[in-house]
ROKOL-767235 format. One record per residue (C-alpha): chain; x, y, z negated. Coordinates in Angstrom, 2 decimals. Last residue first. Example, Ala and Ser with C-alpha at 12.3 -4.5 7.8 and 13.67 -1.06 7.14 Angstrom:
<atoms>
   cadena        xx        yy        zz
        A     13.67     -1.06     -7.14
        A     12.30     -4.50     -7.80
</atoms>
This chain:
<atoms>
   cadena        xx        yy        zz
        A    169.19     -2.21   -332.57
        A    165.99     -0.29   -331.99
        A    164.81      1.48   -328.86
        A    162.42      4.41   -328.36
        A    164.12      7.41   -329.97
        A    167.77      6.33   -329.68
        A    167.37      5.37   -326.02
        A    164.98      8.18   -325.09
        A    167.57     10.86   -324.33
        A    169.88      8.70   -322.21
        A    167.08      6.93   -320.33
        A    165.23     10.17   -319.57
        A    168.46     11.93   -318.57
        A    169.21      9.15   -316.08
        A    165.62      8.89   -314.85
        A    165.16     12.62   -314.26
        A    168.71     12.99   -312.91
        A    168.10     10.20   -310.36
        A    164.45     11.16   -309.75
        A    164.79     14.62   -308.22
        A    168.00     14.59   -306.15
        A    167.45     10.93   -305.23
        A    163.82     11.47   -304.18
        A    164.90     14.50   -302.13
        A    167.52     12.39   -300.34
        A    164.94      9.73   -299.44
        A    162.44     12.46   -298.51
        A    164.94     13.97   -296.06
        A    165.87     10.57   -294.60
        A    162.22      9.55   -294.14
        A    161.25     12.86   -292.53
        A    164.25     12.69   -290.20
        A    163.35      9.13   -289.11
        A    159.60      9.61   -288.46
        A    160.16      9.83   -284.72
        A    162.21      6.62   -284.73
        A    165.56      6.88   -282.93
        A    167.37      3.94   -284.51
        A    169.78      6.23   -286.41
        A    166.80      8.11   -287.88
        A    165.13      4.91   -289.14
        A    168.46      3.76   -290.60
        A    169.19      6.98   -292.54
        A    167.45      6.08   -295.79
        A    168.79      2.51   -295.84
        A    171.86      2.61   -298.13
        A    171.31      5.97   -299.85
        A    167.65      5.19   -300.56
        A    168.76      1.75   -301.72
        A    171.22      3.25   -304.20
        A    169.53      6.40   -305.47
        A    166.10      6.35   -307.08
        A    165.45      6.69   -310.82
        A    162.05      5.87   -312.37
        A    162.26      2.25   -313.61
        A    164.12      3.16   -316.81
        A    161.32      5.58   -317.75
        A    158.66      2.87   -317.37
        A    160.76      0.46   -319.45
        A    161.19      3.11   -322.16
        A    157.42      3.54   -322.38
        A    156.93     -0.20   -322.80
        A    159.65     -0.30   -325.47
        A    157.96      2.52   -327.40
        A    154.53      0.87   -327.19
        A    155.80     -2.48   -328.52
        A    157.03     -5.35   -326.34
        A    155.67     -8.80   -327.26
        A    154.26     -9.30   -323.73
        A    150.56     -9.75   -322.94
        A    150.49     -6.87   -320.41
        A    154.03     -5.79   -319.46
        A    153.60     -6.20   -315.68
        A    150.56     -3.90   -315.72
        A    152.66     -1.23   -317.45
        A    155.25     -1.35   -314.67
        A    152.57     -1.00   -311.96
        A    151.10      2.06   -313.68
        A    154.61      3.53   -313.82
        A    155.06      2.94   -310.07
        A    151.82      4.78   -309.26
        A    152.99      7.67   -311.43
        A    156.22      7.64   -309.43
        A    154.20      7.88   -306.20
        A    152.44     11.02   -307.50
        A    155.84     12.58   -308.31
        A    157.33     11.64   -304.90
        A    154.35     13.05   -302.98
        A    154.50     16.34   -304.89
        A    158.25     16.56   -304.43
        A    157.81     16.13   -300.68
        A    155.25     18.93   -300.49
        A    157.58     21.29   -302.35
        A    160.79     20.30   -300.52
        A    159.44     19.81   -296.98
        A    161.13     22.69   -295.12
        A    164.25     22.58   -297.31
        A    165.07     19.01   -296.26
        A    164.40     19.61   -292.57
        A    166.78     22.58   -292.50
        A    169.37     20.72   -294.62
        A    169.70     17.87   -292.11
        A    171.16     15.11   -294.30
        A    173.84     12.90   -292.73
        A    176.69     13.94   -295.06
        A    174.66     13.42   -298.23
        A    174.43      9.71   -297.47
        A    178.20      9.54   -296.98
        A    178.98     11.41   -300.19
        A    176.66      9.11   -302.14
        A    178.16      5.79   -301.10
        A    181.78      6.97   -300.88
        A    181.87      8.20   -304.48
        A    179.96      5.21   -305.86
        A    182.44      2.79   -304.29
        A    185.41      4.65   -305.78
        A    184.24      4.53   -309.41
        A    182.59      1.14   -308.78
        A    186.02     -0.48   -308.38
        A    186.86      0.45   -311.98
        A    183.66     -1.10   -313.35
        A    184.34     -4.12   -311.14
        A    187.65     -4.81   -312.88
        A    186.14     -4.46   -316.36
        A    183.32     -6.81   -315.40
        A    185.90     -9.35   -314.27
        A    187.08     -9.89   -317.85
        A    183.55    -10.48   -319.18
        A    182.82    -12.89   -316.33
        A    186.04    -14.83   -317.02
        A    184.97    -15.52   -320.61
        A    181.46    -16.44   -319.41
        A    182.66    -19.26   -317.08
        A    179.71    -21.38   -315.90
        A    176.78    -19.07   -316.70
        A    178.53    -15.72   -316.14
        A    180.15    -17.01   -312.93
        A    176.70    -18.22   -311.85
        A    175.14    -14.82   -312.55
        A    177.79    -13.17   -310.35
        A    177.04    -15.57   -307.50
        A    173.37    -14.99   -308.29
        A    173.79    -11.32   -307.35
        A    175.64    -12.13   -304.12
        A    173.13    -14.82   -303.12
        A    170.29    -12.33   -303.67
        A    172.09     -9.92   -301.33
        A    172.62    -12.64   -298.70
        A    168.94    -13.51   -298.56
        A    168.21    -16.63   -296.49
        A    165.31    -17.96   -294.41
        A    166.40    -20.99   -292.32
        A    168.38    -21.70   -289.13
        A    168.17    -18.33   -287.36
        A    168.39    -16.73   -290.81
        A    171.94    -18.07   -291.17
        A    173.10    -15.93   -288.23
        A    171.49    -12.78   -289.67
        A    172.82    -13.46   -293.19
        A    176.38    -13.99   -291.93
        A    177.58    -10.55   -293.07
        A    175.86    -10.70   -296.45
        A    177.22    -14.10   -297.46
        A    180.57    -13.49   -295.74
        A    181.06    -10.13   -297.47
        A    180.15    -11.75   -300.81
        A    182.75    -14.49   -300.25
        A    185.44    -11.91   -299.52
        A    184.45     -9.81   -302.54
        A    184.49    -12.80   -304.88
        A    187.92    -13.79   -303.53
        A    189.20    -10.22   -304.03
        A    187.94    -10.23   -307.62
        A    189.69    -13.55   -308.20
        A    192.90    -12.04   -306.80
        A    192.69     -9.24   -309.39
        A    192.00    -11.81   -312.11
        A    195.32    -13.51   -311.32
        A    194.99    -17.14   -310.26
        A    195.89    -20.21   -312.33
        A    194.42    -23.28   -310.67
        A    192.13    -25.76   -312.43
        A    189.78    -23.35   -314.22
        A    189.59    -20.94   -311.26
        A    188.80    -23.74   -308.80
        A    186.03    -25.23   -310.96
        A    184.69    -21.69   -311.50
        A    184.72    -21.10   -307.74
        A    182.80    -24.29   -306.95
        A    180.14    -23.47   -309.55
        A    179.77    -19.89   -308.31
        A    179.47    -21.15   -304.71
        A    176.53    -23.34   -305.68
        A    174.96    -20.67   -307.89
        A    174.93    -18.17   -305.03
        A    173.74    -20.69   -302.44
        A    170.86    -21.89   -304.63
        A    169.79    -18.32   -305.43
        A    169.94    -17.27   -301.78
        A    168.01    -20.36   -300.70
        A    165.30    -19.69   -303.29
        A    165.03    -15.97   -302.43
        A    164.97    -16.63   -298.68
        A    162.28    -19.27   -299.22
        A    160.16    -16.83   -301.24
        A    160.39    -14.23   -298.41
        A    160.05    -16.71   -295.53
        A    156.67    -17.95   -296.80
        A    154.74    -14.72   -296.41
        A    157.12    -13.45   -293.72
        A    155.92    -16.26   -291.42
        A    152.94    -14.05   -290.55
        A    155.17    -12.33   -287.99
        A    154.03     -8.92   -286.85
        A    155.02     -8.26   -283.24
        A    158.08     -6.18   -282.36
        A    157.54     -2.72   -280.95
        A    160.19     -0.73   -282.79
        A    157.61      0.25   -285.40
        A    156.96     -3.41   -286.17
        A    160.66     -4.12   -286.66
        A    160.94     -1.09   -288.95
        A    158.12     -2.46   -291.09
        A    159.65     -5.94   -291.43
        A    163.13     -4.64   -292.32
        A    161.65     -2.24   -294.87
        A    159.62     -5.05   -296.45
        A    162.78     -7.18   -296.84
        A    164.66     -4.16   -298.26
        A    161.85     -3.57   -300.78
        A    161.95     -7.14   -302.10
        A    165.75     -7.11   -302.29
        A    165.71     -3.85   -304.26
        A    163.11     -5.16   -306.71
        A    165.36     -8.21   -307.24
        A    168.08     -5.95   -308.71
        A    165.69     -3.79   -310.73
        A    163.96     -6.84   -312.23
        A    167.23     -8.41   -313.40
        A    168.59     -5.17   -314.86
        A    165.28     -4.26   -316.55
        A    164.93     -7.69   -318.16
        A    168.57     -7.69   -319.30
        A    168.20     -4.24   -320.87
        A    164.98     -5.34   -322.67
        A    166.27     -8.56   -324.21
        A    163.22     -8.68   -326.56
        A    165.16     -8.24   -329.81
        A    168.11     -6.90   -327.80
        A    166.68     -3.42   -327.29
        A    169.98     -1.76   -328.22
        A    172.97     -3.99   -329.01
        A    175.38     -1.16   -328.08
        A    176.97     -3.45   -325.45
        A    173.50     -4.26   -324.10
        A    172.67     -0.56   -324.00
        A    175.88      0.14   -322.03
        A    175.08     -2.63   -319.52
        A    171.58     -1.15   -319.21
        A    173.11      2.26   -318.48
        A    175.50      0.88   -315.84
        A    172.61     -1.06   -314.20
        A    170.02      1.75   -314.08
        A    171.73      4.59   -312.21
        A    173.51      2.66   -309.46
        A    170.84     -0.08   -309.70
        A    168.34      2.47   -308.34
        A    164.64      1.57   -308.20
        A    163.25      0.83   -304.75
        A    160.02      2.51   -303.62
        A    161.31      5.41   -301.49
        A    162.50      3.40   -298.48
        A    159.55      0.98   -298.51
        A    157.16      3.90   -298.90
        A    158.53      5.65   -295.81
        A    158.12      2.43   -293.81
        A    154.56      2.09   -295.14
        A    153.87      5.71   -294.15
        A    155.13      4.93   -290.63
        A    152.87      1.86   -290.52
        A    149.84      3.83   -291.74
        A    150.50      6.46   -289.07
        A    151.88      9.89   -289.89
        A    150.04     13.15   -290.55
        A    152.48     14.15   -293.32
        A    149.84     14.96   -295.96
        A    147.06     12.51   -295.08
        A    149.11      9.48   -293.99
        A    151.51     10.08   -296.87
        A    148.76     10.11   -299.53
        A    147.45      6.55   -299.20
        A    150.61      5.01   -297.73
        A    152.67      6.61   -300.51
        A    150.37      5.17   -303.19
        A    150.48      1.73   -301.56
        A    154.30      1.86   -301.53
        A    154.42      2.86   -305.20
        A    152.04      0.09   -306.28
        A    154.06     -2.47   -304.31
        A    157.31     -1.24   -305.88
        A    155.81     -1.59   -309.37
        A    154.52     -5.14   -308.55
        A    157.70     -6.56   -306.93
        A    160.57     -7.27   -309.36
        A    158.47     -6.20   -312.33
        A    156.43     -9.41   -312.07
        A    159.54    -11.61   -312.26
        A    161.04     -9.64   -315.15
        A    157.69     -9.81   -316.99
        A    157.53    -13.61   -316.56
        A    161.19    -14.53   -317.26
        A    162.08    -12.51   -320.37
        A    163.25    -15.37   -322.63
        A    164.46    -17.52   -319.74
        A    166.45    -14.55   -318.47
        A    168.29    -14.22   -321.79
        A    169.47    -17.82   -321.60
        A    170.50    -17.27   -317.97
        A    172.84    -14.44   -319.01
        A    172.95    -11.42   -316.71
        A    175.99     -9.14   -316.87
        A    177.99    -10.84   -314.10
        A    174.90    -10.61   -311.90
        A    174.50     -6.87   -312.38
        A    178.16     -6.24   -311.63
        A    177.97     -8.40   -308.49
        A    174.82     -6.54   -307.39
        A    176.42     -3.12   -307.85
        A    179.63     -4.06   -306.02
        A    177.59     -5.50   -303.12
        A    175.62     -2.24   -302.86
        A    178.90     -0.30   -302.61
        A    180.06     -2.62   -299.82
        A    176.80     -1.97   -297.94
        A    177.38      1.79   -298.19
        A    180.83      1.33   -296.63
        A    179.32     -0.78   -293.83
        A    176.69      1.89   -293.08
        A    179.42      4.62   -293.21
        A    181.52      3.04   -290.45
        A    180.48      5.56   -287.77
        A    180.53      8.50   -290.22
        A    184.15      7.86   -291.14
        A    185.23      7.60   -287.48
        A    183.34     10.83   -286.72
        A    185.79     12.59   -289.05
        A    184.37     14.65   -291.91
        A    185.04     18.40   -292.19
        A    181.83     19.56   -290.52
        A    181.41     22.65   -292.77
        A    177.76     21.79   -293.52
        A    175.31     20.06   -291.17
        A    178.14     17.86   -289.82
        A    179.15     16.77   -293.34
        A    181.49     18.37   -295.89
        A    178.92     20.49   -297.75
        A    176.12     17.91   -297.55
        A    178.54     15.17   -298.63
        A    179.67     17.25   -301.61
        A    175.99     17.68   -302.51
        A    175.72     13.88   -302.60
        A    178.76     13.61   -304.84
        A    177.39     16.25   -307.20
        A    174.13     14.30   -307.48
        A    176.15     11.11   -308.08
        A    177.69     12.71   -311.16
        A    174.44     12.19   -313.04
        A    173.59     15.22   -315.22
        A    174.89     15.81   -318.77
        A    175.93     19.41   -317.91
        A    179.62     18.48   -317.83
        A    178.61     15.45   -315.74
        A    177.43     17.84   -313.02
        A    180.79     19.61   -312.93
        A    182.68     16.30   -312.87
        A    180.66     15.08   -309.89
        A    181.41     18.36   -308.10
        A    185.17     17.96   -308.62
        A    185.09     14.21   -307.90
        A    183.37     14.65   -304.55
        A    185.39     17.70   -303.47
        A    188.74     15.94   -303.93
        A    187.78     12.39   -302.93
        A    185.77     13.40   -299.88
        A    188.25     16.06   -298.74
        A    191.14     13.59   -298.90
        A    189.16     10.92   -297.06
        A    188.38     13.41   -294.31
        A    192.06     14.41   -294.10
        A    192.95     10.75   -293.63
        A    190.41     10.47   -290.81
</atoms>
């Protein structure tokens, strides 16, 4: 296992550095490192690592959501509330419907299998979007209409929305009956998650103000609480609808609201933690990719992904109707909502691990969407920032 960790760190950072030299996202190099080291490559990773990979990917998602929450100011959210709310589900819905429409024809799968595929592909990537929006906020770009904050908030909730749909679709495919309660359980889970996150944030800030604790210990406390919120989500859901991931993000938002000085200090800590979390997240998803299946569907898969992205962009533009954003800002928002990575890495292999016939197709398209859209979105954001946004 120790040798596996050594290979992951060494090869992962080398390939990530090479991609960054060419102004491409390092996460692509990390994913390729996983393909090289994994069972379909040179098989240098221990089975023990692969067994716990879902938990490691979940930890990386928690880091992303805490960072996003610590960067979101409630005053800014009030200013961009309506479009941020609409963007948290309309673009993903448009993309899923597009994939259902063309996926059933091209891949000869059922409507439900196409919906499951769409729910995996539809989420925007906080791993690509959040760090760039944080950077734009620090550069004071797009602050007239709080554009980075709007995109960060919408992208984070978009992921929760898609994960809830994914869970419902996979339950149906495994033979469970459709539960109409989802239509009220989803909003209730969001409300309870928000209330829980802010409640714990308030209690923690009271504790941190009264008792001197090192910032490193505070980070560990936030992590521990986040693990409990996500880990106990299933048990809590037997009592009432609850979203642990939303609670984690609003925990960070609460710290920002009640103790902004601490939030700014903790952001530096989490930025360093993300360096390692990102490495493990993308290497582990690359490790489970069957290269034969991936290469067999590359051209057709890219076509489906590109058409679905156009569907997403239409959804984004619909959300921005009757907003004060100008044409350039609207275009930038569409570009910022293109990249895929985090959720695809976190849930792309679940259908395969649960023995569903469509599992390998979903995993291969999830990886293909990351390889295509992550650099496209990252480069698009980086190149268009100075052209489309004003200080």
